[in-house]
MARDREN-670332 format. One record per residue (C-alpha): x, y, z; residue number from 1; residue in three letters. Coordinates in nm, 3 decimals, padded with zeros to 5 digits. Layout:
REM residues N
+---------+---------+---------+-----+---------+
!      px !      py !      pz ! num ! residuo !
+---------+---------+---------+-----+---------+
!       X !       Y !       Z ! NUM !     ALA !
...
+---------+---------+---------+-----+---------+
REM end
This chain:
REM residues 215
+---------+---------+---------+-----+---------+
!      px !      py !      pz ! num ! residuo !
+---------+---------+---------+-----+---------+
!  00.002 !  00.027 !  00.019 !   1 !     MET !
!  00.104 !  00.326 ! -00.080 !   2 !     ASP !
!  00.163 !  00.630 !  00.214 !   3 !     ASP !
! -00.112 !  00.882 !  00.059 !   4 !     LEU !
! -00.346 !  00.558 !  00.069 !   5 !     THR !
! -00.227 !  00.446 !  00.414 !   6 !     LEU !
! -00.260 !  00.807 !  00.552 !   7 !     LYS !
! -00.607 !  00.844 !  00.400 !   8 !     GLY !
! -00.719 !  00.530 !  00.592 !   9 !     PHE !
! -00.589 !  00.615 !  00.846 !  10 !     VAL !
! -00.771 !  00.951 !  00.877 !  11 !     GLU !
! -01.090 !  00.817 !  00.813 !  12 !     ASP !
! -01.019 !  00.560 !  01.121 !  13 !     GLU !
! -01.002 !  00.898 !  01.325 !  14 !     LEU !
! -01.308 !  01.046 !  01.179 !  15 !     GLU !
! -01.480 !  00.703 !  01.254 !  16 !     TRP !
! -01.329 !  00.632 !  01.658 !  17 !     GLU !
! -01.656 !  00.832 !  01.845 !  18 !     PRO !
! -01.406 !  00.855 !  02.157 !  19 !     ARG !
! -01.161 !  01.090 !  01.907 !  20 !     ILE !
! -01.244 !  01.455 !  01.776 !  21 !     ASP !
! -00.992 !  01.469 !  01.440 !  22 !     ALA !
! -01.102 !  01.843 !  01.342 !  23 !     ALA !
! -00.755 !  01.940 !  01.467 !  24 !     ASP !
! -00.511 !  01.575 !  01.449 !  25 !     ILE !
! -00.255 !  01.605 !  01.132 !  26 !     GLY !
! -00.166 !  01.301 !  00.959 !  27 !     VAL !
!  00.186 !  01.213 !  00.794 !  28 !     ALA !
!  00.312 !  00.904 !  00.670 !  29 !     VAL !
!  00.681 !  00.789 !  00.517 !  30 !     GLU !
!  00.715 !  00.410 !  00.469 !  31 !     ASP !
!  00.455 !  00.296 !  00.730 !  32 !     GLY !
!  00.533 !  00.503 !  00.974 !  33 !     VAL !
!  00.209 !  00.752 !  01.111 !  34 !     VAL !
!  00.303 !  01.029 !  01.280 !  35 !     THR !
!  00.025 !  01.182 !  01.464 !  36 !     LEU !
!  00.034 !  01.566 !  01.481 !  37 !     MET !
! -00.165 !  01.847 !  01.650 !  38 !     GLY !
! -00.374 !  01.779 !  01.981 !  39 !     HIS !
! -00.698 !  01.688 !  02.126 !  40 !     VAL !
! -00.863 !  01.767 !  02.472 !  41 !     SER !
! -00.747 !  01.520 !  02.677 !  42 !     SER !
! -00.531 !  01.234 !  02.682 !  43 !     PHE !
! -00.730 !  00.980 !  02.702 !  44 !     ALA !
! -00.834 !  01.083 !  02.330 !  45 !     GLU !
! -00.509 !  01.099 !  02.285 !  46 !     LYS !
! -00.467 !  00.759 !  02.327 !  47 !     LEU !
! -00.784 !  00.607 !  02.138 !  48 !     ALA !
! -00.645 !  00.836 !  01.826 !  49 !     ALA !
! -00.301 !  00.627 !  01.844 !  50 !     GLU !
! -00.538 !  00.325 !  01.939 !  51 !     ASP !
! -00.716 !  00.413 !  01.610 !  52 !     ALA !
! -00.426 !  00.453 !  01.386 !  53 !     ALA !
! -00.287 !  00.088 !  01.449 !  54 !     LYS !
! -00.616 ! -00.088 !  01.358 !  55 !     ARG !
! -00.519 ! -00.008 !  00.998 !  56 !     VAL !
! -00.409 ! -00.209 !  00.790 !  57 !     LYS !
! -00.071 ! -00.090 !  00.653 !  58 !     GLY !
!  00.075 !  00.066 !  00.942 !  59 !     VAL !
!  00.440 ! -00.040 !  01.008 !  60 !     ARG !
!  00.571 !  00.260 !  01.347 !  61 !     ALA !
!  00.339 !  00.504 !  01.484 !  62 !     ILE !
!  00.495 !  00.833 !  01.638 !  63 !     ALA !
!  00.292 !  00.992 !  01.824 !  64 !     GLN !
!  00.359 !  01.344 !  01.809 !  65 !     GLU !
!  00.026 !  01.524 !  01.937 !  66 !     ILE !
! -00.007 !  01.751 !  02.270 !  67 !     GLU !
! -00.266 !  01.783 !  02.537 !  68 !     VAL !
! -00.468 !  02.140 !  02.559 !  69 !     ARG !
! -00.637 !  02.106 !  02.837 !  70 !     LEU !
! -00.715 !  02.504 !  02.720 !  71 !     SER !
! -01.091 !  02.617 !  02.774 !  72 !     GLY !
! -01.158 !  02.465 !  03.109 !  73 !     ARG !
! -00.998 !  02.548 !  03.473 !  74 !     PRO !
! -00.651 !  02.428 !  03.590 !  75 !     LYS !
! -00.703 !  02.139 !  03.818 !  76 !     THR !
! -00.456 !  02.144 !  04.099 !  77 !     ASP !
! -00.206 !  01.862 !  04.148 !  78 !     ASP !
! -00.385 !  01.815 !  04.427 !  79 !     ASP !
! -00.702 !  01.749 !  04.375 !  80 !     GLU !
! -00.610 !  01.543 !  04.046 !  81 !     ILE !
! -00.399 !  01.299 !  04.283 !  82 !     ALA !
! -00.768 !  01.304 !  04.569 !  83 !     HIS !
! -00.899 !  01.216 !  04.216 !  84 !     LYS !
! -00.706 !  00.955 !  04.104 !  85 !     ALA !
! -00.691 !  00.764 !  04.404 !  86 !     ALA !
! -01.103 !  00.755 !  04.476 !  87 !     ASP !
! -01.068 !  00.628 !  04.095 !  88 !     VAL !
! -00.864 !  00.351 !  04.218 !  89 !     LEU !
! -01.044 !  00.204 !  04.548 !  90 !     ASP !
! -01.389 !  00.275 !  04.308 !  91 !     TRP !
! -01.280 ! -00.009 !  04.049 !  92 !     ASP !
! -01.267 ! -00.298 !  04.162 !  93 !     VAL !
! -01.010 ! -00.447 !  03.873 !  94 !     SER !
! -00.746 ! -00.278 !  04.145 !  95 !     VAL !
! -00.623 ! -00.423 !  04.418 !  96 !     PRO !
! -00.676 ! -00.237 !  04.744 !  97 !     ASP !
! -00.369 ! -00.064 !  04.865 !  98 !     GLY !
! -00.160 ! -00.174 !  04.541 !  99 !     LYS !
! -00.128 !  00.106 !  04.391 ! 100 !     VAL !
!  00.048 !  00.450 !  04.476 ! 101 !     GLN !
!  00.005 !  00.766 !  04.275 ! 102 !     VAL !
!  00.166 !  01.030 !  04.246 ! 103 !     ARG !
!  00.124 !  01.349 !  04.015 ! 104 !     VAL !
!  00.377 !  01.698 !  03.904 ! 105 !     GLN !
!  00.233 !  01.926 !  03.638 ! 106 !     ASN !
! -00.034 !  01.743 !  03.571 ! 107 !     GLY !
!  00.118 !  01.433 !  03.451 ! 108 !     TRP !
! -00.019 !  01.097 !  03.697 ! 109 !     VAL !
!  00.335 !  00.882 !  03.778 ! 110 !     THR !
!  00.158 !  00.465 !  03.840 ! 111 !     LEU !
!  00.345 !  00.224 !  04.077 ! 112 !     SER !
!  00.298 ! -00.077 !  04.328 ! 113 !     GLY !
!  00.282 ! -00.421 !  04.256 ! 114 !     GLU !
! -00.068 ! -00.672 !  04.116 ! 115 !     VAL !
! -00.070 ! -01.020 !  04.008 ! 116 !     ASP !
! -00.205 ! -00.927 !  03.638 ! 117 !     TRP !
! -00.177 ! -00.700 !  03.330 ! 118 !     ASN !
! -00.541 ! -00.656 !  03.389 ! 119 !     TYR !
! -00.509 ! -00.416 !  03.740 ! 120 !     GLN !
! -00.198 ! -00.329 !  03.527 ! 121 !     ARG !
! -00.400 ! -00.132 !  03.268 ! 122 !     ASP !
! -00.717 ! -00.045 !  03.487 ! 123 !     ALA !
! -00.565 !  00.126 !  03.671 ! 124 !     ALA !
! -00.358 !  00.311 !  03.380 ! 125 !     LYS !
! -00.732 !  00.358 !  03.147 ! 126 !     TRP !
! -00.890 !  00.477 !  03.432 ! 127 !     ARG !
! -00.687 !  00.777 !  03.572 ! 128 !     VAL !
! -00.667 !  00.840 !  03.189 ! 129 !     ALA !
! -00.927 !  00.963 !  03.157 ! 130 !     SER !
! -00.977 !  01.256 !  03.446 ! 131 !     LEU !
! -00.970 !  01.656 !  03.454 ! 132 !     PRO !
! -00.673 !  01.764 !  03.418 ! 133 !     GLY !
! -00.421 !  01.482 !  03.288 ! 134 !     VAL !
! -00.143 !  01.542 !  03.111 ! 135 !     ARG !
!  00.002 !  01.183 !  03.091 ! 136 !     GLY !
! -00.018 !  00.882 !  03.248 ! 137 !     VAL !
!  00.360 !  00.707 !  03.351 ! 138 !     SER !
!  00.254 !  00.320 !  03.406 ! 139 !     ASN !
!  00.573 !  00.181 !  03.645 ! 140 !     SER !
!  00.359 ! -00.084 !  03.803 ! 141 !     ILE !
!  00.487 ! -00.401 !  03.833 ! 142 !     MET !
!  00.334 ! -00.711 !  03.783 ! 143 !     VAL !
!  00.452 ! -00.975 !  04.007 ! 144 !     THR !
!  00.282 ! -01.305 !  04.008 ! 145 !     LYS !
!  00.449 ! -01.656 !  03.877 ! 146 !     ARG !
!  00.367 ! -01.896 !  03.694 ! 147 !     ALA !
!  00.555 ! -02.227 !  03.551 ! 148 !     THR !
!  00.663 ! -02.139 !  03.155 ! 149 !     PRO !
!  00.569 ! -02.416 !  02.994 ! 150 !     ASN !
!  00.229 ! -02.327 !  03.153 ! 151 !     ASP !
!  00.251 ! -01.958 !  03.059 ! 152 !     ILE !
!  00.364 ! -02.047 !  02.648 ! 153 !     LYS !
!  00.098 ! -02.279 !  02.605 ! 154 !     ASP !
! -00.196 ! -02.013 !  02.773 ! 155 !     ARG !
! -00.093 ! -01.755 !  02.536 ! 156 !     ILE !
! -00.063 ! -02.084 !  02.258 ! 157 !     GLU !
! -00.427 ! -02.157 !  02.294 ! 158 !     LYS !
! -00.568 ! -01.787 !  02.339 ! 159 !     ALA !
! -00.388 ! -01.717 !  01.991 ! 160 !     LEU !
! -00.528 ! -01.930 !  01.842 ! 161 !     VAL !
! -00.898 ! -01.844 !  01.973 ! 162 !     ARG !
! -00.847 ! -01.491 !  01.878 ! 163 !     HIS !
! -00.995 ! -01.463 !  01.489 ! 164 !     ALA !
! -00.837 ! -01.171 !  01.373 ! 165 !     GLU !
! -00.525 ! -01.281 !  01.438 ! 166 !     THR !
! -00.343 ! -01.599 !  01.229 ! 167 !     GLU !
! -00.134 ! -01.750 !  01.504 ! 168 !     ALA !
!  00.011 ! -01.985 !  01.307 ! 169 !     LYS !
!  00.282 ! -01.694 !  01.234 ! 170 !     GLY !
!  00.349 ! -01.649 !  01.574 ! 171 !     ILE !
!  00.613 ! -01.819 !  01.758 ! 172 !     ARG !
!  00.626 ! -01.774 !  02.164 ! 173 !     VAL !
!  00.878 ! -01.829 !  02.481 ! 174 !     SER !
!  00.949 ! -01.803 !  02.775 ! 175 !     VAL !
!  01.208 ! -01.739 !  03.038 ! 176 !     VAL !
!  01.108 ! -01.675 !  03.428 ! 177 !     ASP !
!  00.811 ! -01.514 !  03.358 ! 178 !     GLY !
!  00.897 ! -01.302 !  03.023 ! 179 !     LYS !
!  00.743 ! -01.356 !  02.678 ! 180 !     VAL !
!  00.853 ! -01.331 !  02.353 ! 181 !     THR !
!  00.738 ! -01.323 !  02.015 ! 182 !     LEU !
!  00.932 ! -01.357 !  01.747 ! 183 !     ASP !
!  00.781 ! -01.382 !  01.323 ! 184 !     GLY !
!  00.568 ! -01.258 !  01.077 ! 185 !     SER !
!  00.231 ! -01.096 !  01.071 ! 186 !     ILE !
!  00.000 ! -00.956 !  00.826 ! 187 !     ASP !
! -00.079 ! -00.637 !  00.994 ! 188 !     ALA !
! -00.034 ! -00.393 !  01.284 ! 189 !     TRP !
! -00.358 ! -00.486 !  01.467 ! 190 !     HIS !
! -00.217 ! -00.840 !  01.503 ! 191 !     ASP !
!  00.049 ! -00.708 !  01.625 ! 192 !     ARG !
! -00.190 ! -00.631 !  01.897 ! 193 !     GLU !
! -00.401 ! -00.897 !  01.936 ! 194 !     VAL !
! -00.067 ! -01.137 !  02.076 ! 195 !     ALA !
!  00.063 ! -00.830 !  02.219 ! 196 !     GLU !
! -00.325 ! -00.849 !  02.446 ! 197 !     GLN !
! -00.300 ! -01.254 !  02.425 ! 198 !     ALA !
!  00.110 ! -01.291 !  02.632 ! 199 !     ALA !
! -00.012 ! -01.010 !  02.877 ! 200 !     TRP !
! -00.361 ! -01.217 !  02.972 ! 201 !     ALA !
! -00.096 ! -01.537 !  03.118 ! 202 !     ALA !
! -00.049 ! -01.554 !  03.474 ! 203 !     PRO !
!  00.296 ! -01.498 !  03.546 ! 204 !     GLY !
!  00.337 ! -01.296 !  03.248 ! 205 !     VAL !
!  00.581 ! -00.997 !  03.375 ! 206 !     THR !
!  00.751 ! -00.854 !  03.066 ! 207 !     MET !
!  00.634 ! -00.933 !  02.693 ! 208 !     VAL !
!  00.929 ! -00.848 !  02.429 ! 209 !     GLU !
!  00.755 ! -00.715 !  02.070 ! 210 !     ASP !
!  00.942 ! -00.839 !  01.748 ! 211 !     ARG !
!  00.662 ! -00.953 !  01.591 ! 212 !     LEU !
!  00.749 ! -00.820 !  01.208 ! 213 !     ARG !
!  00.534 ! -00.731 !  00.938 ! 214 !     LEU !
!  00.539 ! -00.998 !  00.644 ! 215 !     GLY !
+---------+---------+---------+-----+---------+
REM end
């Protein structure tokens, strides 16, 4: 696919995504690498724009240069963001009580602590990403649950087979000390997302190294 066609597909996907106001987002494409530019009104919208671009077949990589601008809204102080973040994490049953700590500086939220599952780590990030005044999130939460490498490998391979969106036969899985390595070739960036999600969903996974190539 040529870059001009790919640019049009990405722009169409951004317009299609209901979580995004694409009016102030620009797209540039060079050799299949998509650069997202411009500005949005929240960090959650910035993440949604990146997700939309990743879904487009032919996208090899994404450079995220979108700025979060909170103009037009009253400034939210860091202590207020911190209190709201702590509250939403307490209310979310996906996030274990007392396991996640929050630090806020100039609207940027840093999450730390330890959880047993990656879905708990992701849930904490998405919860605070949508709060007013948040300009970005650094997710430093560690996943600590342990399982045998063979069990992890078997669960991931079965999950890949179950996912209709991706071609599992082209993906190889190896596990060492909770670190999963994905290797092989895939047809689209979205297949990479599906493979990574399947890997992170397995119990005991503490890190995922993605070596998948667009073939």
